[in-house]
N, CA, C, O and the ligand as a Tripos MOL2 file, in Angstrom:
@<TRIPOS>MOLECULE
protein
  273   271    69     0     0
PROTEIN
NO_CHARGES

@<TRIPOS>ATOM
      1 N         110.6410  103.7880  118.8900 N.3       1 MET1
      2 CA        110.8580  103.8690  117.4430 C.3       1 MET1
      3 C         112.3280  104.1520  117.1600 C.2       1 MET1
      4 O         112.9760  104.9100  117.8820 O.2       1 MET1
      5 N         112.8430  103.5410  116.1110 N.am      2 SER2
      6 CA        114.2250  103.7610  115.7070 C.3       2 SER2
      7 C         114.2580  104.4320  114.3490 C.2       2 SER2
      8 O         113.3230  104.3110  113.5580 O.2       2 SER2
      9 N         115.3340  105.1310  114.0900 N.am      3 GLN3
     10 CA        115.4780  105.8360  112.8170 C.3       3 GLN3
     11 C         116.9370  105.7890  112.3880 C.2       3 GLN3
     12 O         117.8450  105.8650  113.2160 O.2       3 GLN3
     13 N         117.1500  105.6620  111.0700 N.am      4 ILE4
     14 CA        118.5180  105.6980  110.5570 C.3       4 ILE4
     15 C         118.4950  106.3000  109.1610 C.2       4 ILE4
     16 O         117.5000  106.2030  108.4440 O.2       4 ILE4
     17 N         119.5980  106.9160  108.7900 N.am      5 ILE5
     18 CA        119.7750  107.3630  107.4110 C.3       5 ILE5
     19 C         120.8730  106.5060  106.8010 C.2       5 ILE5
     20 O         122.0160  106.5210  107.2580 O.2       5 ILE5
     21 N         120.5110  105.7590  105.7630 N.am      6 LEU6
     22 CA        121.4450  104.8250  105.1390 C.3       6 LEU6
     23 C         121.9560  105.3880  103.8190 C.2       6 LEU6
     24 O         121.2030  106.0110  103.0710 O.2       6 LEU6
     25 N         123.2370  105.1690  103.5370 N.am      7 ASN7
     26 CA        123.8000  105.5000  102.2300 C.3       7 ASN7
     27 C         123.5950  104.3190  101.2980 C.2       7 ASN7
     28 O         124.0060  103.1990  101.6020 O.2       7 ASN7
     29 N         122.9580  104.5730  100.1620 N.am      8 VAL8
     30 CA        122.6690  103.5140   99.1930 C.3       8 VAL8
     31 C         123.2240  103.9470   97.8340 C.2       8 VAL8
     32 O         122.5360  104.6060   97.0550 O.2       8 VAL8
     33 N         124.4750  103.5710   97.5600 N.am      9 PRO9
     34 CA        125.1680  104.0700   96.3590 C.3       9 PRO9
     35 C         124.4900  103.7010   95.0400 C.2       9 PRO9
     36 O         124.6540  104.4120   94.0490 O.2       9 PRO9
     37 N         123.7280  102.5980   95.0090 N.am     10 ASN10
     38 CA        123.0880  102.1700   93.7660 C.3      10 ASN10
     39 C         121.9140  103.0440   93.3420 C.2      10 ASN10
     40 O         121.3980  102.8730   92.2380 O.2      10 ASN10
     41 N         121.4900  103.9520   94.1670 N.am     11 ILE11
     42 CA        120.4000  104.8480   93.7640 C.3      11 ILE11
     43 C         120.9010  105.7580   92.6460 C.2      11 ILE11
     44 O         121.9030  106.4570   92.8000 O.2      11 ILE11
     45 N         120.1790  105.7390   91.5040 N.am     12 SER12
     46 CA        120.6030  106.6150   90.4190 C.3      12 SER12
     47 C         119.5080  107.5680   89.9600 C.2      12 SER12
     48 O         119.7900  108.5330   89.2500 O.2      12 SER12
     49 N         118.2700  107.3130   90.3500 N.am     13 CYS13
     50 CA        117.1890  108.2030   89.9190 C.3      13 CYS13
     51 C         115.9730  108.0260   90.8130 C.2      13 CYS13
     52 O         115.9740  107.2240   91.7470 O.2      13 CYS13
     53 N         114.9480  108.7870   90.5080 N.am     14 GLY14
     54 CA        113.7370  108.7380   91.3090 C.3      14 GLY14
     55 C         113.0380  107.3890   91.2600 C.2      14 GLY14
     56 O         112.3290  107.0090   92.1920 O.2      14 GLY14
     57 N         113.2480  106.6610   90.1480 N.am     15 HIS15
     58 CA        112.6340  105.3370   90.0590 C.3      15 HIS15
     59 C         113.2240  104.3870   91.0970 C.2      15 HIS15
     60 O         112.5060  103.6000   91.7120 O.2      15 HIS15
     61 N         114.5260  104.4700   91.2810 N.am     16 CYS16
     62 CA        115.1930  103.6750   92.3240 C.3      16 CYS16
     63 C         114.5910  104.0000   93.6840 C.2      16 CYS16
     64 O         114.3050  103.1090   94.4830 O.2      16 CYS16
     65 N         114.4060  105.2840   93.9300 N.am     17 VAL17
     66 CA        113.8540  105.7110   95.2130 C.3      17 VAL17
     67 C         112.4490  105.1380   95.4060 C.2      17 VAL17
     68 O         112.1090  104.6690   96.4920 O.2      17 VAL17
     69 N         111.6290  105.1770   94.3350 N.am     18 SER18
     70 CA        110.2680  104.6240   94.4210 C.3      18 SER18
     71 C         110.2900  103.1400   94.7270 C.2      18 SER18
     72 O         109.5110  102.6660   95.5540 O.2      18 SER18
     73 N         111.1870  102.3910   94.0620 N.am     19 SER19
     74 CA        111.2870  100.9490   94.3150 C.3      19 SER19
     75 C         111.6480  100.6860   95.7700 C.2      19 SER19
     76 O         111.0260   99.8600   96.4370 O.2      19 SER19
     77 N         112.6500  101.3920   96.2490 N.am     20 ILE20
     78 CA        113.0990  101.2020   97.6260 C.3      20 ILE20
     79 C         111.9790  101.5400   98.6010 C.2      20 ILE20
     80 O         111.7300  100.8000   99.5530 O.2      20 ILE20
     81 N         111.3070  102.6580   98.3580 N.am     21 GLU21
     82 CA        110.2420  103.0710   99.2700 C.3      21 GLU21
     83 C         109.1160  102.0420   99.3000 C.2      21 GLU21
     84 O         108.5910  101.7230  100.3670 O.2      21 GLU21
     85 N         108.7430  101.5200   98.1200 N.am     22 SER22
     86 CA        107.6130  100.5750   98.1270 C.3      22 SER22
     87 C         108.0280   99.2270   98.7270 C.2      22 SER22
     88 O         107.2430   98.6070   99.4440 O.2      22 SER22
     89 N         109.2530   98.7680   98.4430 N.am     23 GLU23
     90 CA        109.6900   97.4680   98.9910 C.3      23 GLU23
     91 C         109.8940   97.5520  100.5080 C.2      23 GLU23
     92 O         109.4510   96.6710  101.2460 O.2      23 GLU23
     93 N         110.5510   98.5920  100.9610 N.am     24 LEU24
     94 CA        110.8200   98.6920  102.4040 C.3      24 LEU24
     95 C         109.5430   98.9290  103.2010 C.2      24 LEU24
     96 O         109.4220   98.4910  104.3450 O.2      24 LEU24
     97 N         108.5860   99.6330  102.5790 N.am     25 SER25
     98 CA        107.3200   99.8860  103.2690 C.3      25 SER25
     99 C         106.5780   98.5990  103.5730 C.2      25 SER25
    100 O         105.7640   98.5430  104.4950 O.2      25 SER25
    101 N         106.8690   97.5470  102.7810 N.am     26 GLU26
    102 CA        106.1820   96.2740  102.9830 C.3      26 GLU26
    103 C         106.7770   95.4490  104.1200 C.2      26 GLU26
    104 O         106.1830   94.4590  104.5480 O.2      26 GLU26
    105 N         107.9450   95.8520  104.6070 N.am     27 VAL27
    106 CA        108.5520   95.1240  105.7250 C.3      27 VAL27
    107 C         107.7500   95.4020  106.9910 C.2      27 VAL27
    108 O         107.5220   96.5550  107.3570 O.2      27 VAL27
    109 N         107.3280   94.3350  107.6470 N.am     28 ASP28
    110 CA        106.4990   94.4620  108.8390 C.3      28 ASP28
    111 C         107.2410   95.2570  109.9170 C.2      28 ASP28
    112 O         108.3320   94.8690  110.3330 O.2      28 ASP28
    113 N         106.6620   96.3480  110.3600 N.am     29 GLY29
    114 CA        107.2740   97.1590  111.4120 C.3      29 GLY29
    115 C         107.8710   98.4500  110.8940 C.2      29 GLY29
    116 O         108.1120   99.3770  111.6680 O.2      29 GLY29
    117 N         108.1170   98.5250  109.5790 N.am     30 VAL30
    118 CA        108.6500   99.7620  109.0100 C.3      30 VAL30
    119 C         107.5220  100.7830  108.9330 C.2      30 VAL30
    120 O         106.4680  100.5080  108.3590 O.2      30 VAL30
    121 N         107.7410  101.9520  109.5070 N.am     31 THR31
    122 CA        106.6740  102.9500  109.5980 C.3      31 THR31
    123 C         106.8630  104.1080  108.6260 C.2      31 THR31
    124 O         105.8970  104.7840  108.2740 O.2      31 THR31
    125 N         108.1050  104.3440  108.1850 N.am     32 SER32
    126 CA        108.3410  105.4640  107.2720 C.3      32 SER32
    127 C         109.6010  105.2190  106.4560 C.2      32 SER32
    128 O         110.6130  104.7680  106.9930 O.2      32 SER32
    129 N         109.5450  105.5160  105.1580 N.am     33 VAL33
    130 CA        110.7090  105.4080  104.2770 C.3      33 VAL33
    131 C         110.7390  106.6470  103.3990 C.2      33 VAL33
    132 O         109.7660  106.9540  102.7100 O.2      33 VAL33
    133 N         111.8480  107.3500  103.4260 N.am     34 LYS34
    134 CA        112.0000  108.5420  102.5780 C.3      34 LYS34
    135 C         113.3650  108.4850  101.9050 C.2      34 LYS34
    136 O         114.4030  108.6060  102.5560 O.2      34 LYS34
    137 N         113.3420  108.2940  100.5700 N.am     35 GLY35
    138 CA        114.5970  108.2420   99.8440 C.3      35 GLY35
    139 C         114.9020  109.5630   99.1740 C.2      35 GLY35
    140 O         114.0060  110.3640   98.9100 O.2      35 GLY35
    141 N         116.1860  109.7820   98.9020 N.am     36 ASP36
    142 CA        116.5990  110.9850   98.1890 C.3      36 ASP36
    143 C         117.6090  110.6100   97.1140 C.2      36 ASP36
    144 O         118.6960  110.1190   97.4170 O.2      36 ASP36
    145 N         117.2410  110.8460   95.8480 N.am     37 ALA37
    146 CA        118.0840  110.4100   94.7360 C.3      37 ALA37
    147 C         119.3880  111.2020   94.6730 C.2      37 ALA37
    148 O         120.4350  110.6530   94.3310 O.2      37 ALA37
    149 N         119.3260  112.4680   94.9970 N.am     38 GLU38
    150 CA        120.5010  113.3180   94.8660 C.3      38 GLU38
    151 C         121.5980  112.9340   95.8550 C.2      38 GLU38
    152 O         122.7690  112.8300   95.4890 O.2      38 GLU38
    153 N         121.2090  112.7260   97.0970 N.am     39 SER39
    154 CA        122.2170  112.3740   98.1210 C.3      39 SER39
    155 C         122.4150  110.8650   98.2250 C.2      39 SER39
    156 O         123.2830  110.4070   98.9680 O.2      39 SER39
    157 N         121.6050  110.0700   97.4730 N.am     40 LYS40
    158 CA        121.6730  108.5990   97.5170 C.3      40 LYS40
    159 C         121.5370  108.0850   98.9460 C.2      40 LYS40
    160 O         122.3160  107.2480   99.4020 O.2      40 LYS40
    161 N         120.5370  108.6020   99.6350 N.am     41 THR41
    162 CA        120.2880  108.1820  101.0140 C.3      41 THR41
    163 C         118.8350  107.7550  101.1720 C.2      41 THR41
    164 O         117.9580  108.1590  100.4070 O.2      41 THR41
    165 N         118.6090  106.9320  102.1800 N.am     42 VAL42
    166 CA        117.2600  106.5080  102.5330 C.3      42 VAL42
    167 C         117.1040  106.6530  104.0410 C.2      42 VAL42
    168 O         117.8810  106.0960  104.8160 O.2      42 VAL42
    169 N         116.0980  107.4010  104.4400 N.am     43 MET43
    170 CA        115.7940  107.5520  105.8490 C.3      43 MET43
    171 C         114.6760  106.5610  106.1910 C.2      43 MET43
    172 O         113.6170  106.5690  105.5650 O.2      43 MET43
    173 N         114.9200  105.7220  107.1760 N.am     44 VAL44
    174 CA        113.9530  104.6930  107.5500 C.3      44 VAL44
    175 C         113.6150  104.8170  109.0260 C.2      44 VAL44
    176 O         114.4930  105.0030  109.8690 O.2      44 VAL44
    177 N         112.3350  104.7090  109.3180 N.am     45 GLN45
    178 CA        111.8740  104.6310  110.7100 C.3      45 GLN45
    179 C         111.1760  103.2950  110.8770 C.2      45 GLN45
    180 O         110.4520  102.8430  109.9900 O.2      45 GLN45
    181 N         111.4010  102.6680  112.0260 N.am     46 TRP46
    182 CA        110.7920  101.3670  112.2490 C.3      46 TRP46
    183 C         110.5850  101.0900  113.7200 C.2      46 TRP46
    184 O         111.1260  101.7700  114.5920 O.2      46 TRP46
    185 N         109.7800  100.0650  113.9690 N.am     47 GLU47
    186 CA        109.6260   99.5210  115.3110 C.3      47 GLU47
    187 C         109.5300   98.0110  115.1640 C.2      47 GLU47
    188 O         109.4590   97.5040  114.0440 O.2      47 GLU47
    189 N         109.5260   97.2850  116.2740 N.am     48 ALA48
    190 CA        109.4450   95.8270  116.2260 C.3      48 ALA48
    191 C         108.1910   95.4250  115.4530 C.2      48 ALA48
    192 O         107.1660   96.0990  115.5590 O.2      48 ALA48
    193 N         108.2500   94.3340  114.6710 N.am     49 PRO49
    194 CA        109.3270   93.3500  114.5800 C.3      49 PRO49
    195 C         110.4220   93.6870  113.5650 C.2      49 PRO49
    196 O         111.3080   92.8620  113.3400 O.2      49 PRO49
    197 N         110.3920   94.8530  112.9540 N.am     50 ALA50
    198 CA        111.4750   95.1940  112.0160 C.3      50 ALA50
    199 C         112.7550   95.4420  112.8080 C.2      50 ALA50
    200 O         112.7150   95.7240  114.0060 O.2      50 ALA50
    201 N         113.8750   95.3320  112.1290 N.am     51 SER51
    202 CA        115.1700   95.5890  112.7640 C.3      51 SER51
    203 C         116.0990   96.1450  111.6940 C.2      51 SER51
    204 O         115.8180   96.0500  110.4990 O.2      51 SER51
    205 N         117.1910   96.7170  112.1310 N.am     52 ILE52
    206 CA        118.1580   97.2270  111.1500 C.3      52 ILE52
    207 C         118.6550   96.0850  110.2700 C.2      52 ILE52
    208 O         118.9490   96.2820  109.0910 O.2      52 ILE52
    209 N         118.7460   94.8900  110.8490 N.am     53 GLU53
    210 CA        119.2000   93.7360  110.0570 C.3      53 GLU53
    211 C         118.1870   93.3940  108.9650 C.2      53 GLU53
    212 O         118.5690   93.1380  107.8230 O.2      53 GLU53
    213 N         116.9020   93.3900  109.3090 N.am     54 SER54
    214 CA        115.9010   93.0380  108.3010 C.3      54 SER54
    215 C         115.8100   94.1200  107.2280 C.2      54 SER54
    216 O         115.5500   93.8240  106.0620 O.2      54 SER54
    217 N         116.0210   95.3490  107.6170 N.am     55 ILE55
    218 CA        115.9890   96.4470  106.6440 C.3      55 ILE55
    219 C         117.1660   96.3320  105.6800 C.2      55 ILE55
    220 O         117.0000   96.4510  104.4660 O.2      55 ILE55
    221 N         118.3490   96.0990  106.2300 N.am     56 ARG56
    222 CA        119.5340   95.9320  105.3830 C.3      56 ARG56
    223 C         119.3980   94.7030  104.4690 C.2      56 ARG56
    224 O         119.8090   94.7280  103.3090 O.2      56 ARG56
    225 N         118.8160   93.6360  105.0170 N.am     57 ALA57
    226 CA        118.6480   92.4140  104.2160 C.3      57 ALA57
    227 C         117.6940   92.6630  103.0510 C.2      57 ALA57
    228 O         117.9260   92.1810  101.9420 O.2      57 ALA57
    229 N         116.6310   93.4090  103.2980 N.am     58 THR58
    230 CA        115.6820   93.7140  102.2270 C.3      58 THR58
    231 C         116.3500   94.5650  101.1510 C.2      58 THR58
    232 O         116.1610   94.3160   99.9600 O.2      58 THR58
    233 N         117.1160   95.5480  101.5510 N.am     59 LEU59
    234 CA        117.8220   96.3860  100.5720 C.3      59 LEU59
    235 C         118.7860   95.5450   99.7390 C.2      59 LEU59
    236 O         118.9140   95.7460   98.5310 O.2      59 LEU59
    237 N         119.4510   94.6180  100.3830 N.am     60 GLN60
    238 CA        120.3750   93.7250   99.6860 C.3      60 GLN60
    239 C         119.6280   92.8940   98.6410 C.2      60 GLN60
    240 O         120.0770   92.7450   97.5040 O.2      60 GLN60
    241 N         118.4670   92.3530   99.0570 N.am     61 GLU61
    242 CA        117.6650   91.4970   98.1770 C.3      61 GLU61
    243 C         117.2200   92.2190   96.9140 C.2      61 GLU61
    244 O         117.1550   91.6120   95.8450 O.2      61 GLU61
    245 N         116.9160   93.4960   97.0230 N.am     62 ILE62
    246 CA        116.4120   94.2250   95.8630 C.3      62 ILE62
    247 C         117.5470   94.9660   95.1280 C.2      62 ILE62
    248 O         117.3040   95.8370   94.2930 O.2      62 ILE62
    249 N         118.7810   94.5930   95.4640 N.am     63 ASN63
    250 CA        119.9720   95.1340   94.7990 C.3      63 ASN63
    251 C         120.2380   96.6150   95.0610 C.2      63 ASN63
    252 O         120.7900   97.3280   94.2240 O.2      63 ASN63
    253 N         119.8310   97.0450   96.2380 N.am     64 TYR64
    254 CA        120.2230   98.3680   96.6850 C.3      64 TYR64
    255 C         120.8670   98.2550   98.0650 C.2      64 TYR64
    256 O         120.3440   98.7810   99.0470 O.2      64 TYR64
    257 N         122.0090   97.5640   98.1320 N.am     65 PRO65
    258 CA        122.6250   97.3810   99.4490 C.3      65 PRO65
    259 C         123.0500   98.7100  100.0620 C.2      65 PRO65
    260 O         123.5110   99.6130   99.3640 O.2      65 PRO65
    261 N         122.8890   98.8110  101.3670 N.am     66 ALA66
    262 CA        123.3330  100.0130  102.0880 C.3      66 ALA66
    263 C         124.7960   99.8590  102.4650 C.2      66 ALA66
    264 O         125.2650   98.7690  102.7950 O.2      66 ALA66
    265 N         125.4980  100.9700  102.4080 N.am     67 GLU67
    266 CA        126.8970  100.9570  102.8420 C.3      67 GLU67
    267 C         126.9430  100.7540  104.3490 C.2      67 GLU67
    268 O         126.0080  101.1210  105.0610 O.2      67 GLU67
    269 N         128.0340  100.1660  104.8320 N.am     68 PRO68
    270 CA        128.1600   99.9100  106.2690 C.3      68 PRO68
    271 C         127.9630  101.1880  107.0950 C.2      68 PRO68
    272 O         128.0370  101.1470  108.3230 O.2      68 PRO68
    273 CU        116.8250  104.6370   89.1860 Cu       69 CU69
@<TRIPOS>BOND
     1     1     2 1
     2     2     3 1
     3     3     4 2
     4     3     5 am
     5     5     6 1
     6     6     7 1
     7     7     8 2
     8     7     9 am
     9     9    10 1
    10    10    11 1
    11    11    12 2
    12    11    13 am
    13    13    14 1
    14    14    15 1
    15    15    16 2
    16    15    17 am
    17    17    18 1
    18    18    19 1
    19    19    20 2
    20    19    21 am
    21    21    22 1
    22    22    23 1
    23    23    24 2
    24    23    25 am
    25    25    26 1
    26    26    27 1
    27    27    28 2
    28    27    29 am
    29    29    30 1
    30    30    31 1
    31    31    32 2
    32    31    33 am
    33    33    34 1
    34    34    35 1
    35    35    36 2
    36    35    37 am
    37    37    38 1
    38    38    39 1
    39    39    40 2
    40    39    41 am
    41    41    42 1
    42    42    43 1
    43    43    44 2
    44    43    45 am
    45    45    46 1
    46    46    47 1
    47    47    48 2
    48    47    49 am
    49    49    50 1
    50    50    51 1
    51    51    52 2
    52    51    53 am
    53    53    54 1
    54    54    55 1
    55    55    56 2
    56    55    57 am
    57    57    58 1
    58    58    59 1
    59    59    60 2
    60    59    61 am
    61    61    62 1
    62    62    63 1
    63    63    64 2
    64    63    65 am
    65    65    66 1
    66    66    67 1
    67    67    68 2
    68    67    69 am
    69    69    70 1
    70    70    71 1
    71    71    72 2
    72    71    73 am
    73    73    74 1
    74    74    75 1
    75    75    76 2
    76    75    77 am
    77    77    78 1
    78    78    79 1
    79    79    80 2
    80    79    81 am
    81    81    82 1
    82    82    83 1
    83    83    84 2
    84    83    85 am
    85    85    86 1
    86    86    87 1
    87    87    88 2
    88    87    89 am
    89    89    90 1
    90    90    91 1
    91    91    92 2
    92    91    93 am
    93    93    94 1
    94    94    95 1
    95    95    96 2
    96    95    97 am
    97    97    98 1
    98    98    99 1
    99    99   100 2
   100    99   101 am
   101   101   102 1
   102   102   103 1
   103   103   104 2
   104   103   105 am
   105   105   106 1
   106   106   107 1
   107   107   108 2
   108   107   109 am
   109   109   110 1
   110   110   111 1
   111   111   112 2
   112   111   113 am
   113   113   114 1
   114   114   115 1
   115   115   116 2
   116   115   117 am
   117   117   118 1
   118   118   119 1
   119   119   120 2
   120   119   121 am
   121   121   122 1
   122   122   123 1
   123   123   124 2
   124   123   125 am
   125   125   126 1
   126   126   127 1
   127   127   128 2
   128   127   129 am
   129   129   130 1
   130   130   131 1
   131   131   132 2
   132   131   133 am
   133   133   134 1
   134   134   135 1
   135   135   136 2
   136   135   137 am
   137   137   138 1
   138   138   139 1
   139   139   140 2
   140   139   141 am
   141   141   142 1
   142   142   143 1
   143   143   144 2
   144   143   145 am
   145   145   146 1
   146   146   147 1
   147   147   148 2
   148   147   149 am
   149   149   150 1
   150   150   151 1
   151   151   152 2
   152   151   153 am
   153   153   154 1
   154   154   155 1
   155   155   156 2
   156   155   157 am
   157   157   158 1
   158   158   159 1
   159   159   160 2
   160   159   161 am
   161   161   162 1
   162   162   163 1
   163   163   164 2
   164   163   165 am
   165   165   166 1
   166   166   167 1
   167   167   168 2
   168   167   169 am
   169   169   170 1
   170   170   171 1
   171   171   172 2
   172   171   173 am
   173   173   174 1
   174   174   175 1
   175   175   176 2
   176   175   177 am
   177   177   178 1
   178   178   179 1
   179   179   180 2
   180   179   181 am
   181   181   182 1
   182   182   183 1
   183   183   184 2
   184   183   185 am
   185   185   186 1
   186   186   187 1
   187   187   188 2
   188   187   189 am
   189   189   190 1
   190   190   191 1
   191   191   192 2
   192   191   193 am
   193   193   194 1
   194   194   195 1
   195   195   196 2
   196   195   197 am
   197   197   198 1
   198   198   199 1
   199   199   200 2
   200   199   201 am
   201   201   202 1
   202   202   203 1
   203   203   204 2
   204   203   205 am
   205   205   206 1
   206   206   207 1
   207   207   208 2
   208   207   209 am
   209   209   210 1
   210   210   211 1
   211   211   212 2
   212   211   213 am
   213   213   214 1
   214   214   215 1
   215   215   216 2
   216   215   217 am
   217   217   218 1
   218   218   219 1
   219   219   220 2
   220   219   221 am
   221   221   222 1
   222   222   223 1
   223   223   224 2
   224   223   225 am
   225   225   226 1
   226   226   227 1
   227   227   228 2
   228   227   229 am
   229   229   230 1
   230   230   231 1
   231   231   232 2
   232   231   233 am
   233   233   234 1
   234   234   235 1
   235   235   236 2
   236   235   237 am
   237   237   238 1
   238   238   239 1
   239   239   240 2
   240   239   241 am
   241   241   242 1
   242   242   243 1
   243   243   244 2
   244   243   245 am
   245   245   246 1
   246   246   247 1
   247   247   248 2
   248   247   249 am
   249   249   250 1
   250   250   251 1
   251   251   252 2
   252   251   253 am
   253   253   254 1
   254   254   255 1
   255   255   256 2
   256   255   257 am
   257   257   258 1
   258   258   259 1
   259   259   260 2
   260   259   261 am
   261   261   262 1
   262   262   263 1
   263   263   264 2
   264   263   265 am
   265   265   266 1
   266   266   267 1
   267   267   268 2
   268   267   269 am
   269   269   270 1
   270   270   271 1
   271   271   272 2
@<TRIPOS>SUBSTRUCTURE
     1 MET1         2 RESIDUE 1 A MET
     2 SER2         6 RESIDUE 1 A SER
     3 GLN3        10 RESIDUE 1 A GLN
     4 ILE4        14 RESIDUE 1 A ILE
     5 ILE5        18 RESIDUE 1 A ILE
     6 LEU6        22 RESIDUE 1 A LEU
     7 ASN7        26 RESIDUE 1 A ASN
     8 VAL8        30 RESIDUE 1 A VAL
     9 PRO9        34 RESIDUE 1 A PRO
    10 ASN10       38 RESIDUE 1 A ASN
    11 ILE11       42 RESIDUE 1 A ILE
    12 SER12       46 RESIDUE 1 A SER
    13 CYS13       50 RESIDUE 1 A CYS
    14 GLY14       54 RESIDUE 1 A GLY
    15 HIS15       58 RESIDUE 1 A HIS
    16 CYS16       62 RESIDUE 1 A CYS
    17 VAL17       66 RESIDUE 1 A VAL
    18 SER18       70 RESIDUE 1 A SER
    19 SER19       74 RESIDUE 1 A SER
    20 ILE20       78 RESIDUE 1 A ILE
    21 GLU21       82 RESIDUE 1 A GLU
    22 SER22       86 RESIDUE 1 A SER
    23 GLU23       90 RESIDUE 1 A GLU
    24 LEU24       94 RESIDUE 1 A LEU
    25 SER25       98 RESIDUE 1 A SER
    26 GLU26      102 RESIDUE 1 A GLU
    27 VAL27      106 RESIDUE 1 A VAL
    28 ASP28      110 RESIDUE 1 A ASP
    29 GLY29      114 RESIDUE 1 A GLY
    30 VAL30      118 RESIDUE 1 A VAL
    31 THR31      122 RESIDUE 1 A THR
    32 SER32      126 RESIDUE 1 A SER
    33 VAL33      130 RESIDUE 1 A VAL
    34 LYS34      134 RESIDUE 1 A LYS
    35 GLY35      138 RESIDUE 1 A GLY
    36 ASP36      142 RESIDUE 1 A ASP
    37 ALA37      146 RESIDUE 1 A ALA
    38 GLU38      150 RESIDUE 1 A GLU
    39 SER39      154 RESIDUE 1 A SER
    40 LYS40      158 RESIDUE 1 A LYS
    41 THR41      162 RESIDUE 1 A THR
    42 VAL42      166 RESIDUE 1 A VAL
    43 MET43      170 RESIDUE 1 A MET
    44 VAL44      174 RESIDUE 1 A VAL
    45 GLN45      178 RESIDUE 1 A GLN
    46 TRP46      182 RESIDUE 1 A TRP
    47 GLU47      186 RESIDUE 1 A GLU
    48 ALA48      190 RESIDUE 1 A ALA
    49 PRO49      194 RESIDUE 1 A PRO
    50 ALA50      198 RESIDUE 1 A ALA
    51 SER51      202 RESIDUE 1 A SER
    52 ILE52      206 RESIDUE 1 A ILE
    53 GLU53      210 RESIDUE 1 A GLU
    54 SER54      214 RESIDUE 1 A SER
    55 ILE55      218 RESIDUE 1 A ILE
    56 ARG56      222 RESIDUE 1 A ARG
    57 ALA57      226 RESIDUE 1 A ALA
    58 THR58      230 RESIDUE 1 A THR
    59 LEU59      234 RESIDUE 1 A LEU
    60 GLN60      238 RESIDUE 1 A GLN
    61 GLU61      242 RESIDUE 1 A GLU
    62 ILE62      246 RESIDUE 1 A ILE
    63 ASN63      250 RESIDUE 1 A ASN
    64 TYR64      254 RESIDUE 1 A TYR
    65 PRO65      258 RESIDUE 1 A PRO
    66 ALA66      262 RESIDUE 1 A ALA
    67 GLU67      266 RESIDUE 1 A GLU
    68 PRO68      270 RESIDUE 1 A PRO
    69 CU69       273 GROUP 0 **** ****
């Protein structure tokens, strides 16, 4: 299992966090998503077939791109 904490500057409130959590949870292989509105971060855990690339791509698609 892999885990990362991503900085997502576009997060502005709890609604953003809910959107991110529900969209990322649908990515095949993602096992856990926990966002935090105050720190504008998202903690993601995943296993195959998900990858950091697919997670970043999904965030980009929903207009919450993660910082490098
Ligand atoms: Cu919001």
